[in-house]
ZAMARGU-4260 file (C-alpha; in steps of 0.2 Angstrom, whole numbers, plus 5000, padded with zeros to 4 digits):
<rodrens>
0) 4748/5116/4873 | 4727/5119/4863 | 4725/5109/4847 | 4724/5126/4837 | 4744/5129/4842
5) 4746/5109/4840 | 4742/5108/4824 | 4752/5126/4819 | 4768/5117/4826 | 4766/5101/4818
10) 4762/5111/4801 | 4781/5120/4806 | 4787/5102/4807 | 4782/5096/4793 | 4789/5111/4782
15) 4802/5110/4790 | 4807/5093/4784 | 4802/5099/4767 | 4814/5114/4767 | 4827/5101/4774
20) 4821/5094/4757 | 4820/5105/4742 | 4839/5108/4750 | 4846/5092/4750 | 4837/5089/4732
25) 4846/5105/4725 | 4864/5096/4725 | 4854/5078/4721 | 4843/5079/4709 | 4838/5064/4705
30) 4840/5055/4718 | 4821/5046/4716 | 4818/5039/4735 | 4822/5061/4741 | 4809/5067/4728
35) 4797/5053/4735 | 4798/5058/4752 | 4798/5079/4745 | 4777/5070/4736 | 4774/5062/4752
40) 4777/5078/4763 | 4773/5088/4753 | 4754/5081/4753 | 4755/5080/4770 | 4756/5098/4774
45) 4745/5102/4761 | 4732/5092/4771 | 4735/5097/4786 | 4734/5117/4782 | 4717/5114/4774
50) 4711/5105/4789 | 4718/5119/4799 | 4712/5133/4787 | 4693/5125/4790 | 4694/5126/4806
55) 4702/5140/4812 | 4711/5154/4801 | 4715/5151/4784 | 4737/5152/4784 | 4736/5159/4765
60) 4724/5167/4754 | 4724/5154/4742 | 4713/5144/4760 | 4702/5161/4764 | 4689/5153/4752
65) 4669/5150/4763 | 4654/5154/4753 | 4648/5166/4769 | 4661/5175/4774 | 4680/5185/4770
70) 4689/5174/4781 | 4708/5183/4774 | 4708/5194/4789 | 4705/5181/4808 | 4720/5179/4808
75) 4729/5186/4823 | 4739/5200/4819 | 4759/5198/4826 | 4756/5208/4840 | 4740/5199/4844
80) 4751/5184/4849 | 4750/5177/4830 | 4768/5176/4828 | 4777/5163/4840
</rodrens>
């Protein structure tokens, strides 16, 4: 697995943790420890996404920023293998 695929995989893992924590927090809204975990992993995911977007291509439109060129269209399309 290349570095790009590894980074996407790691972002997906952290995103899964966030979804799981959101589901837990829906039923336990006053659990401070769970909220701390959510905030912690949210910061990690944001940092990982920023690093990936700077190195390869933006994952969201708000990360398409660049002084030189519009980078939103740089991501591979699903039929080009972009949705593995």
